[in-house]
VMD Tcl script that builds the backbone (N, CA, C; Angstrom):
set m [mol new atoms 453]
animate dup $m
set s [atomselect $m all]
$s set {name element resname resid chain x y z} {
  {N N MET 1 A -60.242 92.173 36.153}
  {CA C MET 1 A -58.984 92.564 35.549}
  {C C MET 1 A -58.360 93.757 36.283}
  {N N PHE 2 A -59.199 94.796 36.564}
  {CA C PHE 2 A -58.688 95.970 37.263}
  {C C PHE 2 A -58.260 95.633 38.682}
  {N N LYS 3 A -58.992 94.714 39.327}
  {CA C LYS 3 A -58.624 94.304 40.681}
  {C C LYS 3 A -57.264 93.620 40.671}
  {N N ARG 4 A -57.010 92.791 39.689}
  {CA C ARG 4 A -55.725 92.095 39.602}
  {C C ARG 4 A -54.587 93.100 39.379}
  {N N ILE 5 A -54.822 94.091 38.526}
  {CA C ILE 5 A -53.798 95.121 38.287}
  {C C ILE 5 A -53.579 95.937 39.561}
  {N N ALA 6 A -54.660 96.319 40.231}
  {CA C ALA 6 A -54.549 97.079 41.482}
  {C C ALA 6 A -53.815 96.260 42.538}
  {N N ASP 7 A -54.130 94.960 42.631}
  {CA C ASP 7 A -53.426 94.095 43.595}
  {C C ASP 7 A -51.934 94.019 43.280}
  {N N GLN 8 A -51.603 93.953 42.002}
  {CA C GLN 8 A -50.203 93.896 41.606}
  {C C GLN 8 A -49.492 95.200 41.967}
  {N N ILE 9 A -50.139 96.320 41.711}
  {CA C ILE 9 A -49.542 97.614 42.006}
  {C C ILE 9 A -49.399 97.817 43.512}
  {N N MET 10 A -50.391 97.421 44.271}
  {CA C MET 10 A -50.398 97.663 45.715}
  {C C MET 10 A -49.747 96.545 46.521}
  {N N GLY 11 A -49.397 95.447 45.873}
  {CA C GLY 11 A -48.877 94.287 46.593}
  {C C GLY 11 A -47.679 94.578 47.474}
  {N N THR 12 A -46.717 95.283 46.953}
  {CA C THR 12 A -45.508 95.580 47.722}
  {C C THR 12 A -45.828 96.433 48.940}
  {N N SER 13 A -46.766 97.359 48.813}
  {CA C SER 13 A -47.095 98.243 49.932}
  {C C SER 13 A -47.740 97.492 51.093}
  {N N ARG 14 A -48.227 96.310 50.836}
  {CA C ARG 14 A -48.865 95.508 51.894}
  {C C ARG 14 A -47.865 94.690 52.706}
  {N N ILE 15 A -46.635 94.642 52.257}
  {CA C ILE 15 A -45.616 93.864 52.971}
  {C C ILE 15 A -45.171 94.648 54.200}
  {N N ASN 16 A -45.186 93.996 55.346}
  {CA C ASN 16 A -44.741 94.614 56.588}
  {C C ASN 16 A -43.270 94.264 56.789}
  {N N PRO 17 A -42.363 95.252 56.672}
  {CA C PRO 17 A -40.938 94.942 56.757}
  {C C PRO 17 A -40.526 94.341 58.089}
  {N N SER 18 A -41.238 94.659 59.167}
  {CA C SER 18 A -40.849 94.114 60.472}
  {C C SER 18 A -41.040 92.599 60.539}
  {N N GLU 19 A -41.827 92.035 59.639}
  {CA C GLU 19 A -41.995 90.585 59.596}
  {C C GLU 19 A -40.831 89.882 58.921}
  {N N TYR 20 A -40.011 90.622 58.159}
  {CA C TYR 20 A -38.948 90.008 57.377}
  {C C TYR 20 A -37.556 90.539 57.692}
  {N N ALA 21 A -37.461 91.790 58.109}
  {CA C ALA 21 A -36.158 92.403 58.325}
  {C C ALA 21 A -35.534 91.920 59.621}
  {N N ALA 22 A -34.229 91.802 59.601}
  {CA C ALA 22 A -33.509 91.385 60.800}
  {C C ALA 22 A -33.569 92.475 61.865}
  {N N GLN 23 A -33.607 93.732 61.426}
  {CA C GLN 23 A -33.585 94.831 62.383}
  {C C GLN 23 A -34.328 96.013 61.782}
  {N N ILE 24 A -35.294 96.528 62.506}
  {CA C ILE 24 A -36.045 97.704 62.074}
  {C C ILE 24 A -35.726 98.826 63.052}
  {N N SER 25 A -35.437 99.987 62.528}
  {CA C SER 25 A -35.101 101.123 63.377}
  {C C SER 25 A -36.333 101.586 64.147}
  {N N PRO 26 A -36.206 101.683 65.468}
  {CA C PRO 26 A -37.365 102.097 66.270}
  {C C PRO 26 A -37.643 103.604 66.221}
  {N N ASN 27 A -36.646 104.411 65.828}
  {CA C ASN 27 A -36.877 105.854 65.763}
  {C C ASN 27 A -35.887 106.520 64.809}
  {N N ARG 28 A -36.135 107.799 64.530}
  {CA C ARG 28 A -35.323 108.536 63.554}
  {C C ARG 28 A -33.883 108.718 64.034}
  {N N LEU 29 A -33.680 108.900 65.341}
  {CA C LEU 29 A -32.327 109.088 65.849}
  {C C LEU 29 A -31.486 107.829 65.636}
  {N N LYS 30 A -32.078 106.671 65.881}
  {CA C LYS 30 A -31.354 105.422 65.629}
  {C C LYS 30 A -31.096 105.254 64.131}
  {N N SER 31 A -32.047 105.655 63.292}
  {CA C SER 31 A -31.849 105.590 61.846}
  {C C SER 31 A -30.666 106.447 61.425}
  {N N LEU 32 A -30.571 107.632 62.007}
  {CA C LEU 32 A -29.433 108.499 61.717}
  {C C LEU 32 A -28.135 107.816 62.145}
  {N N GLY 33 A -28.156 107.159 63.295}
  {CA C GLY 33 A -26.975 106.439 63.768}
  {C C GLY 33 A -26.555 105.342 62.810}
  {N N TYR 34 A -27.534 104.606 62.274}
  {CA C TYR 34 A -27.217 103.555 61.299}
  {C C TYR 34 A -26.611 104.160 60.035}
  {N N SER 35 A -27.163 105.296 59.605}
  {CA C SER 35 A -26.634 105.965 58.408}
  {C C SER 35 A -25.194 106.419 58.627}
  {N N LEU 36 A -24.937 107.009 59.780}
  {CA C LEU 36 A -23.573 107.455 60.077}
  {C C LEU 36 A -22.623 106.265 60.202}
  {N N ALA 37 A -23.113 105.163 60.759}
  {CA C ALA 37 A -22.288 103.956 60.850}
  {C C ALA 37 A -21.920 103.458 59.448}
  {N N GLY 38 A -22.869 103.522 58.527}
  {CA C GLY 38 A -22.591 103.131 57.144}
  {C C GLY 38 A -21.574 104.043 56.500}
  {N N TRP 39 A -21.683 105.335 56.759}
  {CA C TRP 39 A -20.741 106.293 56.184}
  {C C TRP 39 A -19.342 106.064 56.747}
  {N N ILE 40 A -19.260 105.852 58.049}
  {CA C ILE 40 A -17.959 105.591 58.672}
  {C C ILE 40 A -17.368 104.286 58.137}
  {N N TYR 41 A -18.224 103.277 57.958}
  {CA C TYR 41 A -17.749 102.029 57.354}
  {C C TYR 41 A -17.123 102.312 55.992}
  {N N MET 42 A -17.825 103.088 55.177}
  {CA C MET 42 A -17.327 103.398 53.835}
  {C C MET 42 A -15.981 104.109 53.903}
  {N N LEU 43 A -15.852 105.079 54.790}
  {CA C LEU 43 A -14.593 105.813 54.902}
  {C C LEU 43 A -13.464 104.918 55.427}
  {N N ARG 44 A -13.827 104.001 56.292}
  {CA C ARG 44 A -12.807 103.150 56.912}
  {C C ARG 44 A -12.407 101.961 56.050}
  {N N ARG 45 A -13.349 101.384 55.344}
  {CA C ARG 45 A -13.113 100.123 54.647}
  {C C ARG 45 A -13.052 100.214 53.126}
  {N N GLN 46 A -13.484 101.327 52.562}
  {CA C GLN 46 A -13.525 101.446 51.109}
  {C C GLN 46 A -12.513 102.506 50.666}
  {N N LYS 47 A -11.446 102.052 50.059}
  {CA C LYS 47 A -10.358 102.939 49.629}
  {C C LYS 47 A -10.874 104.050 48.700}
  {N N ASN 48 A -11.771 103.715 47.796}
  {CA C ASN 48 A -12.279 104.717 46.854}
  {C C ASN 48 A -12.975 105.870 47.571}
  {N N THR 49 A -13.626 105.569 48.671}
  {CA C THR 49 A -14.346 106.609 49.399}
  {C C THR 49 A -13.374 107.614 50.014}
  {N N ARG 50 A -12.246 107.130 50.473}
  {CA C ARG 50 A -11.238 108.053 51.007}
  {C C ARG 50 A -10.699 108.956 49.893}
  {N N LEU 51 A -10.477 108.393 48.717}
  {CA C LEU 51 A -10.051 109.202 47.568}
  {C C LEU 51 A -11.137 110.200 47.178}
  {N N MET 52 A -12.381 109.758 47.219}
  {CA C MET 52 A -13.498 110.644 46.889}
  {C C MET 52 A -13.596 111.797 47.883}
  {N N SER 53 A -13.288 111.529 49.146}
  {CA C SER 53 A -13.309 112.590 50.155}
  {C C SER 53 A -12.298 113.666 49.809}
  {N N LEU 54 A -11.083 113.252 49.491}
  {CA C LEU 54 A -10.047 114.216 49.122}
  {C C LEU 54 A -10.437 114.987 47.867}
  {N N ALA 55 A -10.949 114.275 46.867}
  {CA C ALA 55 A -11.355 114.930 45.614}
  {C C ALA 55 A -12.508 115.912 45.869}
  {N N SER 56 A -13.462 115.528 46.690}
  {CA C SER 56 A -14.606 116.397 46.986}
  {C C SER 56 A -14.158 117.675 47.678}
  {N N ILE 57 A -13.261 117.536 48.647}
  {CA C ILE 57 A -12.749 118.709 49.358}
  {C C ILE 57 A -11.953 119.601 48.401}
  {N N ALA 58 A -11.119 118.981 47.572}
  {CA C ALA 58 A -10.319 119.750 46.612}
  {C C ALA 58 A -11.218 120.516 45.638}
  {N N ILE 59 A -12.253 119.871 45.154}
  {CA C ILE 59 A -13.171 120.534 44.216}
  {C C ILE 59 A -13.904 121.673 44.914}
  {N N ALA 60 A -14.335 121.464 46.153}
  {CA C ALA 60 A -15.023 122.533 46.892}
  {C C ALA 60 A -14.100 123.734 47.078}
  {N N ILE 61 A -12.847 123.476 47.432}
  {CA C ILE 61 A -11.879 124.568 47.583}
  {C C ILE 61 A -11.660 125.277 46.246}
  {N N LEU 62 A -11.550 124.510 45.174}
  {CA C LEU 62 A -11.389 125.088 43.844}
  {C C LEU 62 A -12.582 125.969 43.483}
  {N N CYS 63 A -13.784 125.510 43.784}
  {CA C CYS 63 A -14.990 126.292 43.487}
  {C C CYS 63 A -14.983 127.620 44.237}
  {N N VAL 64 A -14.572 127.587 45.494}
  {CA C VAL 64 A -14.500 128.818 46.286}
  {C C VAL 64 A -13.425 129.738 45.711}
  {N N TRP 65 A -12.271 129.182 45.380}
  {CA C TRP 65 A -11.168 129.981 44.822}
  {C C TRP 65 A -11.565 130.623 43.489}
  {N N LEU 66 A -12.300 129.866 42.679}
  {CA C LEU 66 A -12.729 130.387 41.377}
  {C C LEU 66 A -13.932 131.319 41.493}
  {N N GLN 67 A -14.534 131.377 42.668}
  {CA C GLN 67 A -15.696 132.222 42.932}
  {C C GLN 67 A -16.839 131.946 41.948}
  {N N ILE 68 A -17.126 130.666 41.768}
  {CA C ILE 68 A -18.230 130.323 40.871}
  {C C ILE 68 A -19.546 130.723 41.530}
  {N N ASP 69 A -20.568 130.935 40.710}
  {CA C ASP 69 A -21.843 131.385 41.273}
  {C C ASP 69 A -22.569 130.235 41.976}
  {N N ARG 70 A -23.617 130.591 42.682}
  {CA C ARG 70 A -24.345 129.611 43.508}
  {C C ARG 70 A -24.953 128.478 42.697}
  {N N VAL 71 A -25.501 128.790 41.547}
  {CA C VAL 71 A -26.131 127.746 40.726}
  {C C VAL 71 A -25.078 126.748 40.243}
  {N N GLU 72 A -23.947 127.257 39.792}
  {CA C GLU 72 A -22.873 126.360 39.350}
  {C C GLU 72 A -22.357 125.520 40.525}
  {N N PHE 73 A -22.222 126.139 41.685}
  {CA C PHE 73 A -21.766 125.412 42.877}
  {C C PHE 73 A -22.790 124.337 43.251}
  {N N ALA 74 A -24.064 124.679 43.143}
  {CA C ALA 74 A -25.115 123.704 43.447}
  {C C ALA 74 A -25.034 122.508 42.499}
  {N N ILE 75 A -24.777 122.769 41.230}
  {CA C ILE 75 A -24.647 121.679 40.255}
  {C C ILE 75 A -23.452 120.809 40.612}
  {N N ILE 76 A -22.342 121.428 40.977}
  {CA C ILE 76 A -21.155 120.663 41.384}
  {C C ILE 76 A -21.472 119.802 42.599}
  {N N ILE 77 A -22.191 120.354 43.572}
  {CA C ILE 77 A -22.565 119.592 44.771}
  {C C ILE 77 A -23.441 118.401 44.400}
  {N N VAL 78 A -24.404 118.611 43.521}
  {CA C VAL 78 A -25.287 117.515 43.092}
  {C C VAL 78 A -24.479 116.418 42.400}
  {N N VAL 79 A -23.562 116.811 41.533}
  {CA C VAL 79 A -22.756 115.838 40.800}
  {C C VAL 79 A -21.860 115.045 41.759}
  {N N ILE 80 A -21.239 115.736 42.697}
  {CA C ILE 80 A -20.413 115.041 43.694}
  {C C ILE 80 A -21.272 114.073 44.496}
  {N N THR 81 A -22.455 114.502 44.869}
  {CA C THR 81 A -23.367 113.656 45.640}
  {C C THR 81 A -23.766 112.416 44.845}
  {N N ILE 82 A -23.993 112.566 43.555}
  {CA C ILE 82 A -24.348 111.417 42.721}
  {C C ILE 82 A -23.223 110.390 42.720}
  {N N VAL 83 A -21.990 110.850 42.639}
  {CA C VAL 83 A -20.856 109.910 42.674}
  {C C VAL 83 A -20.805 109.203 44.030}
  {N N TRP 84 A -20.979 109.964 45.112}
  {CA C TRP 84 A -20.996 109.357 46.451}
  {C C TRP 84 A -22.135 108.334 46.561}
  {N N LEU 85 A -23.320 108.725 46.094}
  {CA C LEU 85 A -24.472 107.813 46.174}
  {C C LEU 85 A -24.206 106.515 45.420}
  {N N THR 86 A -23.682 106.625 44.220}
  {CA C THR 86 A -23.441 105.398 43.456}
  {C C THR 86 A -22.377 104.542 44.122}
  {N N GLU 87 A -21.371 105.152 44.702}
  {CA C GLU 87 A -20.334 104.384 45.399}
  {C C GLU 87 A -20.922 103.666 46.615}
  {N N PHE 88 A -21.772 104.354 47.360}
  {CA C PHE 88 A -22.410 103.737 48.528}
  {C C PHE 88 A -23.330 102.588 48.088}
  {N N LEU 89 A -24.127 102.820 47.058}
  {CA C LEU 89 A -25.011 101.765 46.561}
  {C C LEU 89 A -24.210 100.581 46.024}
  {N N ASN 90 A -23.117 100.865 45.349}
  {CA C ASN 90 A -22.252 99.810 44.837}
  {C C ASN 90 A -21.742 98.933 45.982}
  {N N ALA 91 A -21.276 99.564 47.045}
  {CA C ALA 91 A -20.768 98.796 48.188}
  {C C ALA 91 A -21.883 97.971 48.829}
  {N N GLY 92 A -23.064 98.548 48.932}
  {CA C GLY 92 A -24.193 97.812 49.498}
  {C C GLY 92 A -24.585 96.617 48.639}
  {N N ILE 93 A -24.622 96.827 47.336}
  {CA C ILE 93 A -24.950 95.731 46.415}
  {C C ILE 93 A -23.886 94.646 46.485}
  {N N GLU 94 A -22.609 95.046 46.507}
  {CA C GLU 94 A -21.536 94.053 46.598}
  {C C GLU 94 A -21.644 93.235 47.884}
  {N N ALA 95 A -21.940 93.906 49.006}
  {CA C ALA 95 A -22.080 93.192 50.282}
  {C C ALA 95 A -23.249 92.215 50.232}
  {N N ALA 96 A -24.382 92.660 49.685}
  {CA C ALA 96 A -25.552 91.789 49.607}
  {C C ALA 96 A -25.297 90.603 48.672}
  {N N VAL 97 A -24.638 90.849 47.544}
  {CA C VAL 97 A -24.326 89.769 46.605}
  {C C VAL 97 A -23.363 88.771 47.246}
  {N N ASP 98 A -22.339 89.278 47.936}
  {CA C ASP 98 A -21.385 88.387 48.592}
  {C C ASP 98 A -22.072 87.522 49.645}
  {N N LEU 99 A -23.012 88.111 50.368}
  {CA C LEU 99 A -23.746 87.364 51.387}
  {C C LEU 99 A -24.664 86.323 50.750}
  {N N ALA 100 A -25.352 86.717 49.688}
  {CA C ALA 100 A -26.318 85.824 49.044}
  {C C ALA 100 A -25.650 84.763 48.177}
  {N N SER 101 A -24.461 85.046 47.701}
  {CA C SER 101 A -23.790 84.133 46.777}
  {C C SER 101 A -22.325 83.941 47.198}
  {N N PRO 102 A -22.093 83.220 48.297}
  {CA C PRO 102 A -20.712 83.047 48.766}
  {C C PRO 102 A -19.833 82.294 47.761}
  {N N ASP 103 A -20.446 81.438 46.954}
  {CA C ASP 103 A -19.689 80.766 45.898}
  {C C ASP 103 A -19.690 81.662 44.663}
  {N N LEU 104 A -18.645 81.537 43.865}
  {CA C LEU 104 A -18.593 82.328 42.640}
  {C C LEU 104 A -19.735 81.917 41.718}
  {N N HIS 105 A -20.470 82.886 41.262}
  {CA C HIS 105 A -21.587 82.628 40.354}
  {C C HIS 105 A -21.576 83.726 39.295}
  {N N PRO 106 A -21.764 83.368 38.039}
  {CA C PRO 106 A -21.715 84.382 36.973}
  {C C PRO 106 A -22.704 85.532 37.174}
  {N N MET 107 A -23.893 85.250 37.690}
  {CA C MET 107 A -24.875 86.323 37.881}
  {C C MET 107 A -24.485 87.226 39.050}
  {N N ALA 108 A -23.799 86.676 40.033}
  {CA C ALA 108 A -23.279 87.512 41.122}
  {C C ALA 108 A -22.262 88.493 40.555}
  {N N GLN 109 A -21.426 88.006 39.658}
  {CA C GLN 109 A -20.438 88.867 39.013}
  {C C GLN 109 A -21.116 89.953 38.191}
  {N N VAL 110 A -22.192 89.594 37.500}
  {CA C VAL 110 A -22.942 90.589 36.717}
  {C C VAL 110 A -23.464 91.681 37.634}
  {N N GLY 111 A -24.075 91.297 38.751}
  {CA C GLY 111 A -24.611 92.284 39.693}
  {C C GLY 111 A -23.538 93.240 40.191}
  {N N LYS 112 A -22.399 92.686 40.550}
  {CA C LYS 112 A -21.312 93.513 41.062}
  {C C LYS 112 A -20.725 94.404 39.966}
  {N N ASP 113 A -20.562 93.855 38.774}
  {CA C ASP 113 A -19.993 94.641 37.674}
  {C C ASP 113 A -20.927 95.770 37.241}
  {N N VAL 114 A -22.213 95.495 37.206}
  {CA C VAL 114 A -23.174 96.528 36.803}
  {C C VAL 114 A -23.221 97.641 37.853}
  {N N ALA 115 A -23.185 97.273 39.125}
  {CA C ALA 115 A -23.160 98.290 40.182}
  {C C ALA 115 A -21.896 99.144 40.068}
  {N N SER 116 A -20.787 98.499 39.770}
  {CA C SER 116 A -19.529 99.226 39.581}
  {C C SER 116 A -19.598 100.132 38.359}
  {N N ALA 117 A -20.257 99.678 37.317}
  {CA C ALA 117 A -20.412 100.494 36.112}
  {C C ALA 117 A -21.223 101.751 36.403}
  {N N ALA 118 A -22.180 101.663 37.328}
  {CA C ALA 118 A -22.960 102.844 37.706}
  {C C ALA 118 A -22.051 103.902 38.327}
  {N N VAL 119 A -21.106 103.462 39.142}
  {CA C VAL 119 A -20.146 104.402 39.732}
  {C C VAL 119 A -19.310 105.038 38.624}
  {N N LEU 120 A -18.827 104.220 37.713}
  {CA C LEU 120 A -18.016 104.738 36.606}
  {C C LEU 120 A -18.798 105.767 35.794}
  {N N LEU 121 A -20.047 105.488 35.516}
  {CA C LEU 121 A -20.892 106.421 34.773}
  {C C LEU 121 A -21.017 107.748 35.523}
  {N N GLY 122 A -21.237 107.685 36.826}
  {CA C GLY 122 A -21.321 108.901 37.635}
  {C C GLY 122 A -20.025 109.688 37.619}
  {N N VAL 123 A -18.906 108.983 37.702}
  {CA C VAL 123 A -17.597 109.647 37.690}
  {C C VAL 123 A -17.362 110.330 36.344}
  {N N ILE 124 A -17.647 109.637 35.254}
  {CA C ILE 124 A -17.452 110.224 33.924}
  {C C ILE 124 A -18.325 111.472 33.763}
  {N N ALA 125 A -19.592 111.374 34.175}
  {CA C ALA 125 A -20.482 112.534 34.086}
  {C C ALA 125 A -19.962 113.678 34.940}
  {N N SER 126 A -19.458 113.373 36.135}
  {CA C SER 126 A -18.968 114.435 37.015}
  {C C SER 126 A -17.733 115.115 36.435}
  {N N ILE 127 A -16.887 114.357 35.797}
  {CA C ILE 127 A -15.696 114.948 35.161}
  {C C ILE 127 A -16.114 115.881 34.023}
  {N N LEU 128 A -17.033 115.406 33.188}
  {CA C LEU 128 A -17.486 116.244 32.057}
  {C C LEU 128 A -18.175 117.513 32.549}
  {N N ILE 129 A -19.040 117.379 33.542}
  {CA C ILE 129 A -19.728 118.555 34.084}
  {C C ILE 129 A -18.728 119.487 34.758}
  {N N GLY 130 A -17.759 118.910 35.468}
  {CA C GLY 130 A -16.717 119.717 36.099}
  {C C GLY 130 A -15.929 120.511 35.080}
  {N N ILE 131 A -15.589 119.882 33.969}
  {CA C ILE 131 A -14.852 120.589 32.908}
  {C C ILE 131 A -15.711 121.709 32.328}
  {N N LEU 132 A -16.981 121.419 32.071}
  {CA C LEU 132 A -17.872 122.432 31.493}
  {C C LEU 132 A -18.076 123.625 32.423}
  {N N ILE 133 A -18.184 123.362 33.725}
  {CA C ILE 133 A -18.437 124.459 34.668}
  {C C ILE 133 A -17.145 125.125 35.109}
  {N N LEU 134 A -16.169 124.324 35.502}
  {CA C LEU 134 A -14.951 124.895 36.080}
  {C C LEU 134 A -13.922 125.314 35.030}
  {N N GLY 135 A -13.948 124.653 33.873}
  {CA C GLY 135 A -12.967 124.953 32.833}
  {C C GLY 135 A -12.894 126.422 32.469}
  {N N PRO 136 A -13.992 127.043 32.074}
  {CA C PRO 136 A -13.933 128.468 31.710}
  {C C PRO 136 A -13.459 129.358 32.863}
  {N N HIS 137 A -13.874 129.035 34.087}
  {CA C HIS 137 A -13.439 129.823 35.246}
  {C C HIS 137 A -11.929 129.682 35.462}
  {N N LEU 138 A -11.420 128.474 35.281}
  {CA C LEU 138 A -9.978 128.248 35.423}
  {C C LEU 138 A -9.195 129.007 34.356}
  {N N ILE 139 A -9.669 128.917 33.122}
  {CA C ILE 139 A -8.997 129.615 32.014}
  {C C ILE 139 A -8.998 131.123 32.274}
  {N N GLU 140 A -10.133 131.632 32.717}
  {CA C GLU 140 A -10.240 133.073 32.989}
  {C C GLU 140 A -9.304 133.484 34.131}
  {N N LYS 141 A -9.184 132.632 35.135}
  {CA C LYS 141 A -8.309 132.931 36.273}
  {C C LYS 141 A -6.838 132.926 35.843}
  {N N ILE 142 A -6.491 131.979 34.987}
  {CA C ILE 142 A -5.101 131.839 34.539}
  {C C ILE 142 A -4.755 132.864 33.458}
  {N N ASP 143 A -5.660 133.018 32.473}
  {CA C ASP 143 A -5.407 133.937 31.354}
  {C C ASP 143 A -6.708 134.634 30.968}
  {N N PRO 144 A -6.973 135.797 31.571}
  {CA C PRO 144 A -8.247 136.485 31.298}
  {C C PRO 144 A -8.436 136.887 29.831}
  {N N ASN 145 A -7.367 136.919 29.057}
  {CA C ASN 145 A -7.460 137.311 27.640}
  {C C ASN 145 A -7.439 136.105 26.702}
  {N N SER 146 A -7.646 134.934 27.235}
  {CA C SER 146 A -7.573 133.709 26.431}
  {C C SER 146 A -8.615 133.718 25.322}
  {N N PRO 147 A -8.212 133.286 24.134}
  {CA C PRO 147 A -9.178 133.173 23.031}
  {C C PRO 147 A -10.160 132.017 23.238}
  {N N LEU 148 A -9.890 131.167 24.222}
  {CA C LEU 148 A -10.790 130.037 24.499}
  {C C LEU 148 A -12.031 130.467 25.254}
  {N N LEU 149 A -12.006 131.669 25.832}
  {CA C LEU 149 A -13.154 132.158 26.581}
  {C C LEU 149 A -14.212 132.704 25.635}
  {N N PRO 150 A -15.487 132.471 25.979}
  {CA C PRO 150 A -16.543 133.029 25.139}
  {C C PRO 150 A -16.539 134.555 25.206}
  {N N SER 151 A -16.914 135.175 24.113}
  {CA C SER 151 A -16.906 136.652 24.050}
  {C C SER 151 A -18.107 137.233 24.732}
}
mol reanalyze $m
mol bondsrecalc $m
mol representation Tube
mol addrep $m
């Protein structure tokens, strides 16, 4: 029984990707090149990514202008990164689904919709966190005597 459980747990680790993958990166520099190619693809072909770039830059400038502390800035960076990650994963999932299911199939639609929902969830969380972190700083910058600021 324990051997069967151990085999199940270790089974995936025994798979050699070079036996199945179309292309395996021979070194870290080439891997970096593939990653940058993916990022450039996203910026060039995915409209949302271009909007995200502008929003990310605007938020970074706002954070500097508001002089938020390092921990708050780090949280903003993490949240922005989560949105970028979900958008990249969404595009990858959509590409894989389109390749695997060239005909319309309800489960292909489910895969694409769920991946898109992950992006939406990240965006909603980032907006809420942005309001919680940046809101008080904005209010203080605009009206330092605002009753909305904590005492």
